[in-house]
N, CA, C and O atoms as a printed pandas DataFrame, in Angstrom:
     atom_number atom_name residue_name chain_id  residue_number  x_coord  y_coord  z_coord
0              1         N          MET        A               1    1.019   -1.198   -0.087
1              2        CA          MET        A               1   -0.225   -0.482   -0.125
2              3         C          MET        A               1    0.938    1.192   -0.620
3              4         O          MET        A               1    2.120    0.885   -0.771
4              5         N          GLN        A               2    0.729    2.202   -0.761
5              6        CA          GLN        A               2    1.843    3.077   -1.252
6              7         C          GLN        A               2    1.223    4.732    0.090
7              8         O          GLN        A               2    0.121    5.213   -0.171
8              9         N          PRO        A               3    1.696    5.098    0.817
9             10        CA          PRO        A               3    2.004    6.007    1.569
10            11         C          PRO        A               3    1.082    7.088    1.593
11            12         O          PRO        A               3    0.582    7.575    2.608
12            13         N          HIS        A               4    0.790    7.606   -0.158
13            14        CA          HIS        A               4    0.419    8.501   -0.385
14            15         C          HIS        A               4   -0.764    8.768   -1.513
15            16         O          HIS        A               4   -0.968    9.696   -2.296
16            17         N          SER        A               5   -1.294    7.807   -1.296
17            18        CA          SER        A               5   -2.164    6.977   -2.931
18            19         C          SER        A               5   -3.561    7.810   -3.168
19            20         O          SER        A               5   -4.344    7.219   -2.424
20            21         N          PRO        A               6   -4.087    8.579   -3.633
21            22        CA          PRO        A               6   -4.981    9.491   -4.004
22            23         C          PRO        A               6   -6.288    8.183   -3.494
23            24         O          PRO        A               6   -7.236    8.322   -2.722
24            25         N          SER        A               7   -6.006    7.403   -3.996
25            26        CA          SER        A               7   -6.981    6.282   -3.454
26            27         C          SER        A               7   -7.339    5.632   -2.621
27            28         O          SER        A               7   -8.004    4.596   -2.626
28            29         N          LEU        A               8   -6.698    6.501   -1.456
29            30        CA          LEU        A               8   -6.858    6.277   -0.352
30            31         C          LEU        A               8   -7.724    7.035    0.498
31            32         O          LEU        A               8   -7.598    8.227    0.216
32            33         N          ALA        A               9   -8.682    6.821    1.568
33            34        CA          ALA        A               9   -9.077    7.635    1.929
34            35         C          ALA        A               9   -8.690    8.641    2.963
35            36         O          ALA        A               9   -8.339    8.207    4.060
36            37         N          SER        A              10   -8.709    9.897    2.760
37            38        CA          SER        A              10   -8.230   11.100    3.758
38            39         C          SER        A              10   -8.183   10.886    5.228
39            40         O          SER        A              10   -7.233   11.163    5.961
40            41         N          ASP        A              11   -9.405   10.323    5.599
41            42        CA          ASP        A              11   -9.384    9.854    7.262
42            43         C          ASP        A              11   -8.548    9.064    7.697
43            44         O          ASP        A              11   -8.225    9.424    8.830
44            45         N          VAL        A              12   -7.939    8.018    7.332
45            46        CA          VAL        A              12   -6.727    7.204    8.131
46            47         C          VAL        A              12   -5.908    8.173    7.356
47            48         O          VAL        A              12   -6.843    8.744    7.918
48            49         N          HIS        A              13   -5.334    8.765    6.830
49            50        CA          HIS        A              13   -4.108   10.092    6.902
50            51         C          HIS        A              13   -4.367   10.344    7.940
51            52         O          HIS        A              13   -4.035    9.617    8.876
52            53         N          ALA        A              14   -5.072   11.508    8.098
53            54        CA          ALA        A              14   -6.006   12.351    9.552
54            55         C          ALA        A              14   -5.603   11.287   10.918
55            56         O          ALA        A              14   -4.793   11.419   11.835
56            57         N          LEU        A              15   -6.278   10.532   10.674
57            58        CA          LEU        A              15   -6.545    9.394   12.173
58            59         C          LEU        A              15   -4.954    9.369   12.361
59            60         O          LEU        A              15   -4.822    9.836   13.493
60            61         N          SER        A              16   -3.563    9.054   11.828
61            62        CA          SER        A              16   -2.402    8.350   11.952
62            63         C          SER        A              16   -1.597    9.975   12.177
63            64         O          SER        A              16   -0.720   10.071   13.036
64            65         N          ASN        A              17   -1.964   11.101   11.389
65            66        CA          ASN        A              17   -1.363   12.455   11.825
66            67         C          ASN        A              17   -0.209   12.018   10.708
67            68         O          ASN        A              17    0.846   11.920   11.334
68            69         N          GLU        A              18   -0.059   11.810    9.737
69            70        CA          GLU        A              18    1.103   11.394    8.904
70            71         C          GLU        A              18    1.808   11.862    8.732
71            72         O          GLU        A              18    1.271   12.897    8.338
72            73         N          PRO        A              19    3.490   12.145    8.638
73            74        CA          PRO        A              19    3.338   12.865    7.821
74            75         C          PRO        A              19    3.681   13.479    6.082
75            76         O          PRO        A              19    4.068   12.797    5.133
76            77         N          ILE        A              20    3.458   14.598    6.101
77            78        CA          ILE        A              20    3.920   14.979    4.812
78            79         C          ILE        A              20    5.210   15.056    4.534
79            80         O          ILE        A              20    5.887   15.712    5.325
80            81         N          ASN        A              21    5.945   14.377    3.272
81            82        CA          ASN        A              21    6.771   14.548    2.618
82            83         C          ASN        A              21    6.883   15.773    1.776
83            84         O          ASN        A              21    6.326   15.853    0.682
84            85         N          ILE        A              22    7.636   16.769    2.314
85            86        CA          ILE        A              22    7.077   18.409    1.336
86            87         C          ILE        A              22    8.252   18.075    0.000
87            88         O          ILE        A              22    8.453   18.847   -0.937
88            89         N          ASN        A              23    8.827   16.945    0.172
89            90        CA          ASN        A              23    9.726   16.601   -0.722
90            91         C          ASN        A              23   10.461   16.005   -2.079
91            92         O          ASN        A              23   11.414   15.940   -2.856
92            93         N          GLU        A              24    9.180   15.642   -1.660
93            94        CA          GLU        A              24    8.714   14.311   -2.803
94            95         C          GLU        A              24    7.240   14.866   -3.407
95            96         O          GLU        A              24    6.120   14.799   -2.900
96            97         N          PRO        A              25    7.754   15.534   -4.897
97            98        CA          PRO        A              25    6.201   15.674   -5.473
98            99         C          PRO        A              25    5.132   14.978   -5.851
99           100         O          PRO        A              25    4.049   15.262   -6.363
100          101         N          THR        A              26    5.954   13.469   -5.293
101          102        CA          THR        A              26    4.221   13.167   -5.647
102          103         C          THR        A              26    2.882   13.163   -3.895
103          104         O          THR        A              26    1.653   13.109   -3.946
104          105         N          SER        A              27    3.450   13.211   -3.072
105          106        CA          SER        A              27    2.973   13.641   -1.489
106          107         C          SER        A              27    2.671   15.158   -2.089
107          108         O          SER        A              27    2.003   15.343   -3.106
108          109         N          VAL        A              28    2.972   15.688   -1.691
109          110        CA          VAL        A              28    2.968   17.530   -2.283
110          111         C          VAL        A              28    1.484   17.188   -3.404
111          112         O          VAL        A              28    0.319   17.544   -3.222
112          113         N          ASN        A              29    1.947   16.551   -4.317
113          114        CA          ASN        A              29    0.304   17.245   -4.910
114          115         C          ASN        A              29   -0.515   16.043   -4.184
115          116         O          ASN        A              29   -1.214   16.456   -3.258
116          117         N          TYR        A              30   -0.542   15.402   -4.288
117          118        CA          TYR        A              30   -1.777   14.573   -3.067
118          119         C          TYR        A              30   -2.156   15.615   -2.000
119          120         O          TYR        A              30   -3.353   15.781   -1.769
120          121         N          TRP        A              31   -1.250   16.316   -1.344
121          122        CA          TRP        A              31   -1.600   16.597    0.139
122          123         C          TRP        A              31   -2.075   18.313   -0.326
123          124         O          TRP        A              31   -2.740   19.033    0.419
124          125         N          VAL        A              32   -1.696   18.626   -1.352
125          126        CA          VAL        A              32   -2.256   20.035   -2.784
126          127         C          VAL        A              32   -4.343   20.363   -2.700
127          128         O          VAL        A              32   -5.161   21.246   -2.445
128          129         N          THR        A              33   -4.203   18.302   -3.304
129          130        CA          THR        A              33   -5.288   18.678   -3.429
130          131         C          THR        A              33   -6.376   17.984   -2.452
131          132         O          THR        A              33   -7.593   18.167   -2.489
132          133         N          THR        A              34   -5.385   16.827   -1.238
133          134        CA          THR        A              34   -6.856   16.807   -0.287
134          135         C          THR        A              34   -6.890   17.769    0.605
135          136         O          THR        A              34   -7.607   17.823    1.604
136          137         N          LEU        A              35   -5.849   18.781    0.116
137          138        CA          LEU        A              35   -6.294   19.846    1.637
138          139         C          LEU        A              35   -6.875   21.372    0.761
139          140         O          LEU        A              35   -7.278   22.440    1.222
140          141         N          ARG        A              36   -6.739   20.998   -0.362
141          142        CA          ARG        A              36   -7.439   22.289   -1.338
142          143         C          ARG        A              36   -6.920   23.695   -1.488
143          144         O          ARG        A              36   -7.535   24.747   -1.661
144          145         N          CYS        A              37   -5.351   23.395   -1.355
145          146        CA          CYS        A              37   -4.431   24.441   -1.112
146          147         C          CYS        A              37   -3.592   24.303   -2.030
147          148         O          CYS        A              37   -3.531   23.278   -2.709
148          149         N          SER        A              38   -2.478   25.773   -2.254
149          150        CA          SER        A              38   -1.956   25.692   -3.122
150          151         C          SER        A              38   -0.416   24.972   -2.684
151          152         O          SER        A              38   -0.423   24.650   -1.495
152          153         N          GLU        A              39    0.192   24.825   -3.015
153          154        CA          GLU        A              39    1.708   24.245   -2.783
154          155         C          GLU        A              39    2.296   25.162   -1.675
155          156         O          GLU        A              39    2.486   24.606   -0.593
156          157         N          LEU        A              40    2.586   26.369   -1.762
157          158        CA          LEU        A              40    2.797   27.920   -0.998
158          159         C          LEU        A              40    2.544   27.479    0.444
159          160         O          LEU        A              40    3.095   27.179    1.503
160          161         N          GLU        A              41    1.391   27.625   -0.159
161          162        CA          GLU        A              41    0.151   27.285    1.916
162          163         C          GLU        A              41    0.230   26.076    2.174
163          164         O          GLU        A              41    0.071   25.917    3.384
164          165         N          LEU        A              42    0.478   24.669    1.384
165          166        CA          LEU        A              42    1.437   23.712    2.043
166          167         C          LEU        A              42    2.575   23.611    2.632
167          168         O          LEU        A              42    2.810   22.740    3.470
168          169         N          ARG        A              43    3.364   24.450    2.275
169          170        CA          ARG        A              43    4.850   24.359    2.219
170          171         C          ARG        A              43    4.817   24.968    3.554
171          172         O          ARG        A              43    5.086   24.216    4.491
172          173         N          MET        A              44    4.423   26.682    3.916
173          174        CA          MET        A              44    4.244   27.577    4.361
174          175         C          MET        A              44    3.532   27.400    5.742
175          176         O          MET        A              44    3.893   28.239    6.567
176          177         N          ALA        A              45    2.370   26.276    6.292
177          178        CA          ALA        A              45    2.267   25.178    6.999
178          179         C          ALA        A              45    2.600   24.182    7.467
179          180         O          ALA        A              45    2.115   23.646    8.464
180          181         N          VAL        A              46    3.326   23.869    6.914
181          182        CA          VAL        A              46    4.633   22.683    7.141
182          183         C          VAL        A              46    5.444   23.492    7.978
183          184         O          VAL        A              46    5.512   23.191    9.170
184          185         N          ALA        A              47    6.124   24.559    7.507
185          186        CA          ALA        A              47    6.798   25.408    7.993
186          187         C          ALA        A              47    6.851   25.729    9.342
187          188         O          ALA        A              47    7.795   25.624   10.125
188          189         N          GLU        A              48    5.668   26.152    9.527
189          190        CA          GLU        A              48    5.046   26.754   10.838
190          191         C          GLU        A              48    4.686   25.795   11.654
191          192         O          GLU        A              48    4.985   26.095   12.810
192          193         N          VAL        A              49    3.931   24.284   11.520
193          194        CA          VAL        A              49    3.519   23.744   12.305
194          195         C          VAL        A              49    4.003   22.443   12.395
195          196         O          VAL        A              49    3.625   21.731   13.326
196          197         N          GLY        A              50    4.861   21.990   11.481
197          198        CA          GLY        A              50    5.760   20.296   11.397
198          199         C          GLY        A              50    4.840   19.847   10.442
199          200         O          GLY        A              50    3.858   20.490   10.070
200          201         N          THR        A              51    5.225   18.540    9.983
201          202        CA          THR        A              51    4.871   17.659    8.969
202          203         C          THR        A              51    3.757   16.973    8.967
203          204         O          THR        A              51    3.401   16.264    8.026
204          205         N          GLY        A              52    2.705   17.244   10.731
205          206        CA          GLY        A              52    1.685   16.011   10.458
206          207         C          GLY        A              52    0.362   16.502   10.113
207          208         O          GLY        A              52   -0.342   17.438   10.491
208          209         N          ALA        A              53    0.220   15.237    8.981
209          210        CA          ALA        A              53   -0.741   15.798    8.110
210          211         C          ALA        A              53   -1.998   16.503    9.308
211          212         O          ALA        A              53   -2.097   17.729    9.252
212          213         N          ARG        A              54   -2.522   16.086    9.897
213          214        CA          ARG        A              54   -4.075   16.640   10.731
214          215         C          ARG        A              54   -3.251   18.427   11.763
215          216         O          ARG        A              54   -3.858   19.222   12.480
216          217         N          ASP        A              55   -1.898   18.418   11.397
217          218        CA          ASP        A              55   -1.699   19.310   12.319
218          219         C          ASP        A              55   -1.489   20.138   10.937
219          220         O          ASP        A              55   -2.602   20.160   10.411
220          221         N          VAL        A              56   -1.080   20.443   10.574
221          222        CA          VAL        A              56   -0.917   20.788    8.899
222          223         C          VAL        A              56   -2.590   21.653    8.053
223          224         O          VAL        A              56   -3.001   22.687    7.526
224          225         N          GLY        A              57   -3.118   19.783    8.619
225          226        CA          GLY        A              57   -4.981   20.766    7.993
226          227         C          GLY        A              57   -5.654   21.492    8.854
227          228         O          GLY        A              57   -6.620   22.130    8.435
228          229         N          THR        A              58   -5.309   21.550   10.176
229          230        CA          THR        A              58   -5.544   22.416   11.651
230          231         C          THR        A              58   -5.156   23.875   11.100
231          232         O          THR        A              58   -5.853   24.885   11.197
232          233         N          GLU        A              59   -3.898   23.762   10.505
233          234        CA          GLU        A              59   -3.061   25.145   10.555
234          235         C          GLU        A              59   -3.994   26.272    9.336
235          236         O          GLU        A              59   -4.294   27.465    9.385
236          237         N          LEU        A              60   -4.224   25.181    8.308
237          238        CA          LEU        A              60   -5.148   25.722    7.104
238          239         C          LEU        A              60   -6.077   25.728    7.200
239          240         O          LEU        A              60   -6.718   25.964    6.176
240          241         N          GLY        A              61   -6.869   25.466    8.541
241          242        CA          GLY        A              61   -8.297   25.825    9.276
242          243         C          GLY        A              61   -8.883   25.019    8.046
243          244         O          GLY        A              61   -9.708   25.496    7.266
244          245         N          ARG        A              62   -8.234   23.439    7.945
245          246        CA          ARG        A              62   -8.922   21.959    6.881
246          247         C          ARG        A              62   -9.265   21.214    7.371
247          248         O          ARG        A              62   -8.422   20.667    8.082
248          249         N          ALA        A              63  -10.513   20.687    7.395
249          250        CA          ALA        A              63  -10.290   19.138    7.970
250          251         C          ALA        A              63   -9.717   18.088    7.252
251          252         O          ALA        A              63   -9.955   17.844    6.069
252          253         N          VAL        A              64   -8.851   17.382    8.084
253          254        CA          VAL        A              64   -8.563   16.223    6.699
254          255         C          VAL        A              64   -9.087   14.700    6.939
255          256         O          VAL        A              64   -8.936   13.849    6.062
């Protein structure tokens, strides 16, 4: 099972607070789509709160 597969339900990621790999294009694309944000917004949120998907979603004001 790939950790950033778009076919996975986003709540699986949120429950585990899975880390967002900001250096992997596939991961960035997945999370930009899932969190409905720009790449810049994603990178700024990761810089602010770390790589946890739930934390980044909260920072962006979006439930994951």
